[in-house]
N, C-alpha and C positions, 0 to 999 in steps of 0.2 A: 166294473163301471167303465163305460167307453168314454172317449174324449168329449162326446156331445152331452152326456148325462151330467147333472149338476148335483152338488151336495146341498140338500135343502137347508141345513143349519147355517151354511155360509151365506146363502141368500137371505135367510131370516135375519142374521146379524147385520148384513149390509143394509137391509131395509130398516131395522130397529135403530141401529146406531147412527145410521146416515140417511134417515128418512127425510131428506131434503130434496130439492129438485134433482139431485144427482142419483137418487136411489134407483130410478128406472134405468139410467145409464149403467150403473154399477151392476145391477142384476141381469142386464142383457149382455154384458161384456163377459168375455172369458173369465172364469173365476180367479185364476192365478193373476191375471192382469188387474182385476178389480181389487183383490187383496193387496197387491203391490201398490196400487194407486192410493188406497186408503191409508196404508201404513206409512208410505212416503209422505203423505200429507199430515197425518196425525201422530206419527211416532210409534204407533203400535202398542202402547202400554195398555190400551183398553180392550185388546183382543181376548175374548173369553177362552178358557181352557178347551171347551168343546169345539170352538172354531179352530183353535190351533191344532187339535187332533184331526179334524176334517181336512185342514190345510195340509198337514203332514201326509195324510193318506193320499190326497190329490197329488201332491208332489211326487210321492213314491210311485203311484200308478203312471203318472206322465213320464217319469224318468224311464220306467220299464218299457212303456209303449214307444217312447222315442228311440230308445236303444234298439228295440226289436225292428222298428221301421228303418232305422239307419242300416242295420244288418241286411235287411231285405233290399234296400236301395243298392248297397255295395254288391250284394250277390247278383242282383238283376243286371247292374251295369257290367260286371265281369262276364256274365252269361251272354251279354250282347257285344262282347269284344272290347269293352273299354279298357284302356291301359290304366295301370295304377296311378300314373301321373295325372291322367285326366280326372280320375276320381278325387285325387288329392286337391286339384284345383276346384272341382265342383263342390267339395265339402269344406274347403278352406283349411285343410290339415296338411301336415308335412309328410305323413306316412299312413295312407289309408289302409294298407295291409296290417300295420301294427294297430291301427284304430279298430279294425275289424276284430282282431284278437282281443283287444281291450273290451270292446262291446260284448263279445261273446262271454267273456269272464263276468262282466257286470250283470248280464242277463241271468247267467247261471247262479250268481251270488244273490241276486235280488228277486229270484223267482218266488212267487207266493207260497209254493209248497216248501221251499227251503227256509224262507224268512217271513212267515205269516204275520209276525209282529209289525212289519212295515206297513201292512195293509188293513190291520184290524184296529178297532177303536181302543 
């Protein structure tokens, strides 16, 4: 599932549980943002288990995609001659070389072939 695809069960719940004037806004907003807004407003006690499952899957997919993208950014910046200090500043980290190693470990650890339970219902 790419970043632009949506989990239908999350949108259904946003419409069902919050089918007020906000439902169109919530279902047209990034799902992680919409879920955060609803739980921040309502406390999160009424989130159904299947929505929590979809939310978990979405979080794990986004974490993996973000880590892969950050690796690609650092690799591209280095290929274009950026110094590590410039990448540190650009990404707001103290040590982007260490960050790259950390991201590579995270991607290897979180890969769907290694940890399918993170991405399955």
